[in-house]
mmCIF file of the C-alpha atoms, coordinates in Angstrom:
data_MODEL
# 
_entry.id   MODEL 
# 
loop_
_atom_site.group_PDB 
_atom_site.id 
_atom_site.type_symbol 
_atom_site.label_atom_id 
_atom_site.label_alt_id 
_atom_site.label_comp_id 
_atom_site.label_asym_id 
_atom_site.label_entity_id 
_atom_site.label_seq_id 
_atom_site.pdbx_PDB_ins_code 
_atom_site.Cartn_x 
_atom_site.Cartn_y 
_atom_site.Cartn_z 
_atom_site.occupancy 
_atom_site.B_iso_or_equiv 
_atom_site.pdbx_formal_charge 
_atom_site.auth_seq_id 
_atom_site.auth_comp_id 
_atom_site.auth_asym_id 
_atom_site.auth_atom_id 
_atom_site.pdbx_PDB_model_num 
ATOM 1   C CA . MET A 1 1   ? 52.761  68.571 154.452 1.00 0.00 ? 1   MET A CA 1 
ATOM 2   C CA . LYS A 1 2   ? 54.298  70.136 151.246 1.00 0.00 ? 2   LYS A CA 1 
ATOM 3   C CA . SER A 1 3   ? 56.086  72.771 153.226 1.00 0.00 ? 3   SER A CA 1 
ATOM 4   C CA . LEU A 1 4   ? 57.476  70.220 155.594 1.00 0.00 ? 4   LEU A CA 1 
ATOM 5   C CA . LEU A 1 5   ? 58.872  68.229 152.680 1.00 0.00 ? 5   LEU A CA 1 
ATOM 6   C CA . LYS A 1 6   ? 60.364  71.420 151.242 1.00 0.00 ? 6   LYS A CA 1 
ATOM 7   C CA . ILE A 1 7   ? 62.029  72.210 154.502 1.00 0.00 ? 7   ILE A CA 1 
ATOM 8   C CA . PHE A 1 8   ? 63.328  68.564 154.823 1.00 0.00 ? 8   PHE A CA 1 
ATOM 9   C CA . VAL A 1 9   ? 64.745  68.681 151.165 1.00 0.00 ? 9   VAL A CA 1 
ATOM 10  C CA . LEU A 1 10  ? 66.242  72.077 151.818 1.00 0.00 ? 10  LEU A CA 1 
ATOM 11  C CA . GLY A 1 11  ? 67.889  70.857 155.026 1.00 0.00 ? 11  GLY A CA 1 
ATOM 12  C CA . VAL A 1 12  ? 69.359  67.739 153.240 1.00 0.00 ? 12  VAL A CA 1 
ATOM 13  C CA . LEU A 1 13  ? 70.767  70.014 150.483 1.00 0.00 ? 13  LEU A CA 1 
ATOM 14  C CA . LEU A 1 14  ? 72.286  72.410 153.002 1.00 0.00 ? 14  LEU A CA 1 
ATOM 15  C CA . LEU A 1 15  ? 73.789  69.530 154.966 1.00 0.00 ? 15  LEU A CA 1 
ATOM 16  C CA . SER A 1 16  ? 75.121  67.730 151.848 1.00 0.00 ? 16  SER A CA 1 
ATOM 17  C CA . ALA A 1 17  ? 76.624  71.071 150.634 1.00 0.00 ? 17  ALA A CA 1 
ATOM 18  C CA . GLY A 1 18  ? 78.296  71.539 154.023 1.00 0.00 ? 18  GLY A CA 1 
ATOM 19  C CA . PHE A 1 19  ? 79.781  68.075 153.825 1.00 0.00 ? 19  PHE A CA 1 
ATOM 20  C CA . ALA A 1 20  ? 80.838  68.676 150.308 1.00 0.00 ? 20  ALA A CA 1 
ATOM 21  C CA . ASN A 1 21  ? 82.632  71.739 151.425 1.00 0.00 ? 21  ASN A CA 1 
ATOM 22  C CA . ALA A 1 22  ? 84.150  69.966 154.353 1.00 0.00 ? 22  ALA A CA 1 
ATOM 23  C CA . GLN A 1 23  ? 85.607  67.293 152.175 1.00 0.00 ? 23  GLN A CA 1 
ATOM 24  C CA . ALA A 1 24  ? 87.039  69.780 149.675 1.00 0.00 ? 24  ALA A CA 1 
ATOM 25  C CA . PRO A 1 25  ? 90.727  69.297 149.275 1.00 0.00 ? 25  PRO A CA 1 
ATOM 26  C CA . LYS A 1 26  ? 92.893  71.734 151.200 1.00 0.00 ? 26  LYS A CA 1 
ATOM 27  C CA . PHE A 1 27  ? 96.252  72.938 150.089 1.00 0.00 ? 27  PHE A CA 1 
ATOM 28  C CA . GLY A 1 28  ? 98.947  74.845 151.983 1.00 0.00 ? 28  GLY A CA 1 
ATOM 29  C CA . HIS A 1 29  ? 102.167 76.640 151.114 1.00 0.00 ? 29  HIS A CA 1 
ATOM 30  C CA . ILE A 1 30  ? 105.240 77.852 152.872 1.00 0.00 ? 30  ILE A CA 1 
ATOM 31  C CA . ASP A 1 31  ? 108.430 79.623 152.102 1.00 0.00 ? 31  ASP A CA 1 
ATOM 32  C CA . MET A 1 32  ? 110.896 77.060 153.541 1.00 0.00 ? 32  MET A CA 1 
ATOM 33  C CA . GLN A 1 33  ? 113.880 79.463 153.043 1.00 0.00 ? 33  GLN A CA 1 
ATOM 34  C CA . ALA A 1 34  ? 112.031 82.047 155.230 1.00 0.00 ? 34  ALA A CA 1 
ATOM 35  C CA . LEU A 1 35  ? 111.354 79.408 157.858 1.00 0.00 ? 35  LEU A CA 1 
ATOM 36  C CA . ILE A 1 36  ? 114.857 78.037 157.932 1.00 0.00 ? 36  ILE A CA 1 
ATOM 37  C CA . GLY A 1 37  ? 116.178 81.526 158.076 1.00 0.00 ? 37  GLY A CA 1 
ATOM 38  C CA . ALA A 1 38  ? 114.001 82.412 161.119 1.00 0.00 ? 38  ALA A CA 1 
ATOM 39  C CA . MET A 1 39  ? 115.010 79.339 163.094 1.00 0.00 ? 39  MET A CA 1 
ATOM 40  C CA . PRO A 1 40  ? 117.525 80.021 165.988 1.00 0.00 ? 40  PRO A CA 1 
ATOM 41  C CA . GLU A 1 41  ? 119.075 76.628 165.308 1.00 0.00 ? 41  GLU A CA 1 
ATOM 42  C CA . ARG A 1 42  ? 120.167 77.858 161.834 1.00 0.00 ? 42  ARG A CA 1 
ATOM 43  C CA . ALA A 1 43  ? 122.062 80.856 163.318 1.00 0.00 ? 43  ALA A CA 1 
ATOM 44  C CA . ALA A 1 44  ? 123.812 78.499 165.750 1.00 0.00 ? 44  ALA A CA 1 
ATOM 45  C CA . ALA A 1 45  ? 124.703 76.181 162.916 1.00 0.00 ? 45  ALA A CA 1 
ATOM 46  C CA . GLU A 1 46  ? 125.982 79.081 160.846 1.00 0.00 ? 46  GLU A CA 1 
ATOM 47  C CA . LYS A 1 47  ? 128.072 80.323 163.739 1.00 0.00 ? 47  LYS A CA 1 
ATOM 48  C CA . GLN A 1 48  ? 129.701 76.863 164.128 1.00 0.00 ? 48  GLN A CA 1 
ATOM 49  C CA . PHE A 1 49  ? 130.244 76.657 160.421 1.00 0.00 ? 49  PHE A CA 1 
ATOM 50  C CA . LEU A 1 50  ? 131.962 80.066 160.269 1.00 0.00 ? 50  LEU A CA 1 
ATOM 51  C CA . ALA A 1 51  ? 134.346 78.965 163.091 1.00 0.00 ? 51  ALA A CA 1 
ATOM 52  C CA . PHE A 1 52  ? 135.193 75.813 161.304 1.00 0.00 ? 52  PHE A CA 1 
ATOM 53  C CA . GLN A 1 53  ? 135.722 77.714 158.037 1.00 0.00 ? 53  GLN A CA 1 
ATOM 54  C CA . LYS A 1 54  ? 138.006 80.067 159.641 1.00 0.00 ? 54  LYS A CA 1 
ATOM 55  C CA . GLU A 1 55  ? 140.196 77.177 161.026 1.00 0.00 ? 55  GLU A CA 1 
ATOM 56  C CA . ILE A 1 56  ? 140.380 75.818 157.574 1.00 0.00 ? 56  ILE A CA 1 
ATOM 57  C CA . GLU A 1 57  ? 141.256 79.231 156.027 1.00 0.00 ? 57  GLU A CA 1 
ATOM 58  C CA . ASP A 1 58  ? 143.869 79.873 158.665 1.00 0.00 ? 58  ASP A CA 1 
ATOM 59  C CA . ALA A 1 59  ? 145.597 76.597 158.118 1.00 0.00 ? 59  ALA A CA 1 
ATOM 60  C CA . TYR A 1 60  ? 145.467 77.114 154.251 1.00 0.00 ? 60  TYR A CA 1 
ATOM 61  C CA . GLY A 1 61  ? 146.928 80.646 154.756 1.00 0.00 ? 61  GLY A CA 1 
ATOM 62  C CA . ASP A 1 62  ? 149.768 79.278 156.901 1.00 0.00 ? 62  ASP A CA 1 
ATOM 63  C CA . MET A 1 63  ? 150.552 76.654 154.225 1.00 0.00 ? 63  MET A CA 1 
ATOM 64  C CA . GLN A 1 64  ? 150.653 79.259 151.509 1.00 0.00 ? 64  GLN A CA 1 
ATOM 65  C CA . LYS A 1 65  ? 152.921 81.569 153.527 1.00 0.00 ? 65  LYS A CA 1 
ATOM 66  C CA . GLU A 1 66  ? 155.210 78.528 154.116 1.00 0.00 ? 66  GLU A CA 1 
ATOM 67  C CA . LEU A 1 67  ? 155.155 77.700 150.365 1.00 0.00 ? 67  LEU A CA 1 
ATOM 68  C CA . GLN A 1 68  ? 155.909 81.368 149.399 1.00 0.00 ? 68  GLN A CA 1 
ATOM 69  C CA . ALA A 1 69  ? 158.806 81.567 151.877 1.00 0.00 ? 69  ALA A CA 1 
ATOM 70  C CA . LYS A 1 70  ? 160.322 78.302 150.640 1.00 0.00 ? 70  LYS A CA 1 
ATOM 71  C CA . TYR A 1 71  ? 159.968 79.388 146.932 1.00 0.00 ? 71  TYR A CA 1 
ATOM 72  C CA . GLU A 1 72  ? 161.556 82.815 147.660 1.00 0.00 ? 72  GLU A CA 1 
ATOM 73  C CA . ALA A 1 73  ? 164.447 81.217 149.521 1.00 0.00 ? 73  ALA A CA 1 
ATOM 74  C CA . TYR A 1 74  ? 164.902 78.784 146.591 1.00 0.00 ? 74  TYR A CA 1 
ATOM 75  C CA . ALA A 1 75  ? 164.701 81.654 143.925 1.00 0.00 ? 75  ALA A CA 1 
ATOM 76  C CA . ALA A 1 76  ? 167.154 83.902 145.833 1.00 0.00 ? 76  ALA A CA 1 
ATOM 77  C CA . LYS A 1 77  ? 169.795 81.175 146.200 1.00 0.00 ? 77  LYS A CA 1 
ATOM 78  C CA . GLN A 1 78  ? 169.271 78.926 143.187 1.00 0.00 ? 78  GLN A CA 1 
ATOM 79  C CA . ASP A 1 79  ? 172.170 80.491 141.226 1.00 0.00 ? 79  ASP A CA 1 
ATOM 80  C CA . SER A 1 80  ? 174.683 79.776 144.050 1.00 0.00 ? 80  SER A CA 1 
ATOM 81  C CA . MET A 1 81  ? 173.423 76.148 144.553 1.00 0.00 ? 81  MET A CA 1 
ATOM 82  C CA . THR A 1 82  ? 174.995 73.030 143.161 1.00 0.00 ? 82  THR A CA 1 
ATOM 83  C CA . GLU A 1 83  ? 172.845 71.251 140.510 1.00 0.00 ? 83  GLU A CA 1 
ATOM 84  C CA . THR A 1 84  ? 171.981 68.482 143.043 1.00 0.00 ? 84  THR A CA 1 
ATOM 85  C CA . THR A 1 85  ? 171.079 71.003 145.775 1.00 0.00 ? 85  THR A CA 1 
ATOM 86  C CA . ARG A 1 86  ? 168.920 72.999 143.361 1.00 0.00 ? 86  ARG A CA 1 
ATOM 87  C CA . LYS A 1 87  ? 167.054 69.880 142.273 1.00 0.00 ? 87  LYS A CA 1 
ATOM 88  C CA . ILE A 1 88  ? 166.462 68.841 145.907 1.00 0.00 ? 88  ILE A CA 1 
ATOM 89  C CA . LYS A 1 89  ? 165.183 72.308 146.849 1.00 0.00 ? 89  LYS A CA 1 
ATOM 90  C CA . LEU A 1 90  ? 162.934 72.560 143.792 1.00 0.00 ? 90  LEU A CA 1 
ATOM 91  C CA . GLU A 1 91  ? 161.452 69.147 144.610 1.00 0.00 ? 91  GLU A CA 1 
ATOM 92  C CA . GLU A 1 92  ? 160.769 70.426 148.168 1.00 0.00 ? 92  GLU A CA 1 
ATOM 93  C CA . VAL A 1 93  ? 158.928 73.388 146.752 1.00 0.00 ? 93  VAL A CA 1 
ATOM 94  C CA . ASN A 1 94  ? 156.994 71.295 144.278 1.00 0.00 ? 94  ASN A CA 1 
ATOM 95  C CA . THR A 1 95  ? 156.092 68.732 146.981 1.00 0.00 ? 95  THR A CA 1 
ATOM 96  C CA . LEU A 1 96  ? 154.917 71.583 149.295 1.00 0.00 ? 96  LEU A CA 1 
ATOM 97  C CA . ASN A 1 97  ? 152.929 73.093 146.442 1.00 0.00 ? 97  ASN A CA 1 
ATOM 98  C CA . GLU A 1 98  ? 151.151 69.781 145.761 1.00 0.00 ? 98  GLU A CA 1 
ATOM 99  C CA . ARG A 1 99  ? 150.403 69.480 149.616 1.00 0.00 ? 99  ARG A CA 1 
ATOM 100 C CA . VAL A 1 100 ? 148.849 73.012 149.428 1.00 0.00 ? 100 VAL A CA 1 
ATOM 101 C CA . GLN A 1 101 ? 146.712 72.070 146.364 1.00 0.00 ? 101 GLN A CA 1 
ATOM 102 C CA . ASN A 1 102 ? 145.554 68.779 147.951 1.00 0.00 ? 102 ASN A CA 1 
ATOM 103 C CA . TYR A 1 103 ? 144.694 70.642 151.195 1.00 0.00 ? 103 TYR A CA 1 
ATOM 104 C CA . GLN A 1 104 ? 142.592 73.126 149.113 1.00 0.00 ? 104 GLN A CA 1 
ATOM 105 C CA . ALA A 1 105 ? 140.673 70.403 147.447 1.00 0.00 ? 105 ALA A CA 1 
ATOM 106 C CA . SER A 1 106 ? 140.175 68.498 150.681 1.00 0.00 ? 106 SER A CA 1 
ATOM 107 C CA . ALA A 1 107 ? 139.188 71.618 152.636 1.00 0.00 ? 107 ALA A CA 1 
ATOM 108 C CA . SER A 1 108 ? 136.455 72.325 150.066 1.00 0.00 ? 108 SER A CA 1 
ATOM 109 C CA . GLN A 1 109 ? 134.913 68.923 150.621 1.00 0.00 ? 109 GLN A CA 1 
ATOM 110 C CA . GLN A 1 110 ? 135.264 69.182 154.383 1.00 0.00 ? 110 GLN A CA 1 
ATOM 111 C CA . LEU A 1 111 ? 133.425 72.442 154.325 1.00 0.00 ? 111 LEU A CA 1 
ATOM 112 C CA . GLN A 1 112 ? 130.620 71.065 152.297 1.00 0.00 ? 112 GLN A CA 1 
ATOM 113 C CA . ALA A 1 113 ? 130.315 68.028 154.562 1.00 0.00 ? 113 ALA A CA 1 
ATOM 114 C CA . LYS A 1 114 ? 130.431 70.200 157.739 1.00 0.00 ? 114 LYS A CA 1 
ATOM 115 C CA . GLN A 1 115 ? 127.662 72.481 156.405 1.00 0.00 ? 115 GLN A CA 1 
ATOM 116 C CA . GLY A 1 116 ? 125.438 69.467 155.600 1.00 0.00 ? 116 GLY A CA 1 
ATOM 117 C CA . GLU A 1 117 ? 126.155 67.896 158.956 1.00 0.00 ? 117 GLU A CA 1 
ATOM 118 C CA . LEU A 1 118 ? 125.251 71.259 160.820 1.00 0.00 ? 118 LEU A CA 1 
ATOM 119 C CA . LEU A 1 119 ? 122.167 72.112 158.755 1.00 0.00 ? 119 LEU A CA 1 
ATOM 120 C CA . LYS A 1 120 ? 120.587 68.591 158.442 1.00 0.00 ? 120 LYS A CA 1 
ATOM 121 C CA . PRO A 1 121 ? 118.989 68.748 162.011 1.00 0.00 ? 121 PRO A CA 1 
ATOM 122 C CA . VAL A 1 122 ? 117.671 72.213 161.233 1.00 0.00 ? 122 VAL A CA 1 
ATOM 123 C CA . PHE A 1 123 ? 116.098 70.993 157.910 1.00 0.00 ? 123 PHE A CA 1 
ATOM 124 C CA . ASP A 1 124 ? 114.698 67.885 159.628 1.00 0.00 ? 124 ASP A CA 1 
ATOM 125 C CA . LYS A 1 125 ? 113.073 69.891 162.381 1.00 0.00 ? 125 LYS A CA 1 
ATOM 126 C CA . ALA A 1 126 ? 111.563 72.265 159.855 1.00 0.00 ? 126 ALA A CA 1 
ATOM 127 C CA . ASP A 1 127 ? 110.264 69.337 157.681 1.00 0.00 ? 127 ASP A CA 1 
ATOM 128 C CA . LYS A 1 128 ? 108.779 67.510 160.682 1.00 0.00 ? 128 LYS A CA 1 
ATOM 129 C CA . ALA A 1 129 ? 107.048 70.682 161.779 1.00 0.00 ? 129 ALA A CA 1 
ATOM 130 C CA . VAL A 1 130 ? 105.598 71.275 158.228 1.00 0.00 ? 130 VAL A CA 1 
ATOM 131 C CA . LYS A 1 131 ? 104.246 67.694 158.119 1.00 0.00 ? 131 LYS A CA 1 
ATOM 132 C CA . GLU A 1 132 ? 102.687 68.026 161.627 1.00 0.00 ? 132 GLU A CA 1 
ATOM 133 C CA . VAL A 1 133 ? 101.027 71.303 160.756 1.00 0.00 ? 133 VAL A CA 1 
ATOM 134 C CA . GLY A 1 134 ? 99.705  69.798 157.452 1.00 0.00 ? 134 GLY A CA 1 
ATOM 135 C CA . ALA A 1 135 ? 98.294  66.769 159.156 1.00 0.00 ? 135 ALA A CA 1 
ATOM 136 C CA . GLU A 1 136 ? 96.824  68.943 162.031 1.00 0.00 ? 136 GLU A CA 1 
ATOM 137 C CA . LYS A 1 137 ? 95.160  71.298 159.539 1.00 0.00 ? 137 LYS A CA 1 
ATOM 138 C CA . GLY A 1 138 ? 93.825  68.392 157.300 1.00 0.00 ? 138 GLY A CA 1 
ATOM 139 C CA . LEU A 1 139 ? 95.827  69.544 154.284 1.00 0.00 ? 139 LEU A CA 1 
ATOM 140 C CA . ILE A 1 140 ? 96.266  67.267 151.260 1.00 0.00 ? 140 ILE A CA 1 
ATOM 141 C CA . TYR A 1 141 ? 99.420  68.950 150.037 1.00 0.00 ? 141 TYR A CA 1 
ATOM 142 C CA . VAL A 1 142 ? 101.909 71.585 151.373 1.00 0.00 ? 142 VAL A CA 1 
ATOM 143 C CA . PHE A 1 143 ? 103.983 73.268 148.589 1.00 0.00 ? 143 PHE A CA 1 
ATOM 144 C CA . ASP A 1 144 ? 107.373 75.040 149.183 1.00 0.00 ? 144 ASP A CA 1 
ATOM 145 C CA . MET A 1 145 ? 107.058 78.464 147.456 1.00 0.00 ? 145 MET A CA 1 
ATOM 146 C CA . SER A 1 146 ? 110.578 79.531 148.162 1.00 0.00 ? 146 SER A CA 1 
ATOM 147 C CA . PRO A 1 147 ? 112.132 81.434 145.201 1.00 0.00 ? 147 PRO A CA 1 
ATOM 148 C CA . GLY A 1 148 ? 113.310 78.832 142.701 1.00 0.00 ? 148 GLY A CA 1 
ATOM 149 C CA . SER A 1 149 ? 111.502 75.933 144.456 1.00 0.00 ? 149 SER A CA 1 
ATOM 150 C CA . ARG A 1 150 ? 108.150 74.377 143.755 1.00 0.00 ? 150 ARG A CA 1 
ATOM 151 C CA . THR A 1 151 ? 108.466 71.262 145.860 1.00 0.00 ? 151 THR A CA 1 
ATOM 152 C CA . ILE A 1 152 ? 105.733 69.222 147.575 1.00 0.00 ? 152 ILE A CA 1 
ATOM 153 C CA . LEU A 1 153 ? 106.800 69.059 151.214 1.00 0.00 ? 153 LEU A CA 1 
ATOM 154 C CA . TYR A 1 154 ? 103.835 67.072 152.460 1.00 0.00 ? 154 TYR A CA 1 
ATOM 155 C CA . ASN A 1 155 ? 101.023 64.930 150.966 1.00 0.00 ? 155 ASN A CA 1 
ATOM 156 C CA . SER A 1 156 ? 98.501  63.057 153.068 1.00 0.00 ? 156 SER A CA 1 
ATOM 157 C CA . LYS A 1 157 ? 97.222  59.539 152.620 1.00 0.00 ? 157 LYS A CA 1 
ATOM 158 C CA . GLU A 1 158 ? 94.065  61.129 151.457 1.00 0.00 ? 158 GLU A CA 1 
ATOM 159 C CA . SER A 1 159 ? 95.743  62.315 148.257 1.00 0.00 ? 159 SER A CA 1 
ATOM 160 C CA . LEU A 1 160 ? 94.346  60.696 145.144 1.00 0.00 ? 160 LEU A CA 1 
ATOM 161 C CA . ASP A 1 161 ? 97.001  59.133 142.924 1.00 0.00 ? 161 ASP A CA 1 
ATOM 162 C CA . ILE A 1 162 ? 95.438  59.521 139.434 1.00 0.00 ? 162 ILE A CA 1 
ATOM 163 C CA . LEU A 1 163 ? 98.265  57.546 137.613 1.00 0.00 ? 163 LEU A CA 1 
ATOM 164 C CA . PRO A 1 164 ? 96.110  54.510 137.222 1.00 0.00 ? 164 PRO A CA 1 
ATOM 165 C CA . LEU A 1 165 ? 93.191  56.533 135.957 1.00 0.00 ? 165 LEU A CA 1 
ATOM 166 C CA . VAL A 1 166 ? 95.322  58.406 133.405 1.00 0.00 ? 166 VAL A CA 1 
ATOM 167 C CA . LYS A 1 167 ? 96.926  55.205 132.271 1.00 0.00 ? 167 LYS A CA 1 
ATOM 168 C CA . THR A 1 168 ? 93.379  53.629 131.707 1.00 0.00 ? 168 THR A CA 1 
ATOM 169 C CA . LYS A 1 169 ? 92.280  56.774 129.927 1.00 0.00 ? 169 LYS A CA 1 
ATOM 170 C CA . LEU A 1 170 ? 95.286  56.436 127.597 1.00 0.00 ? 170 LEU A CA 1 
ATOM 171 C CA . GLY A 1 171 ? 94.852  52.775 127.245 1.00 0.00 ? 171 GLY A CA 1 
ATOM 172 C CA . ILE A 1 172 ? 98.078  51.879 128.987 1.00 0.00 ? 172 ILE A CA 1 
ATOM 173 C CA . LYS A 1 173 ? 98.010  48.725 131.137 1.00 0.00 ? 173 LYS A CA 1 
# 
């Protein structure tokens, strides 16, 4: 009878230890930069972005050439121009210069917007996959371990928010 009781207690202890281990929080990590870099969608997005960037740079280069030509023509003939013509030609050069500068500022914003537009679906797909794998594997948290990043990418509903406990410990209501 005593040996049967010992076996029963030992069995309960082993089972409870097994359940305790099964319930232990599980964490995961990933290098999101490496994941994004390995995705074929990223390469396609980068190719589209580079084509768009080339269009912008070509247009900017054409505008700069036009400005340079207009300035050189003005500089070469300014001594032989009347005062009125000189002012008009200088105003044309200044107006074109302003257009070139405005285009440069606008182009920078367009490039940033296009890059975001092209990469958003890639980031969304990677984020969704991380969350799905985290849920499938029963992970509580998944951390991004990319260089320079220590972000939580996924946290399950099983995660314990200890804010109320810490507030109580500190006497904060």
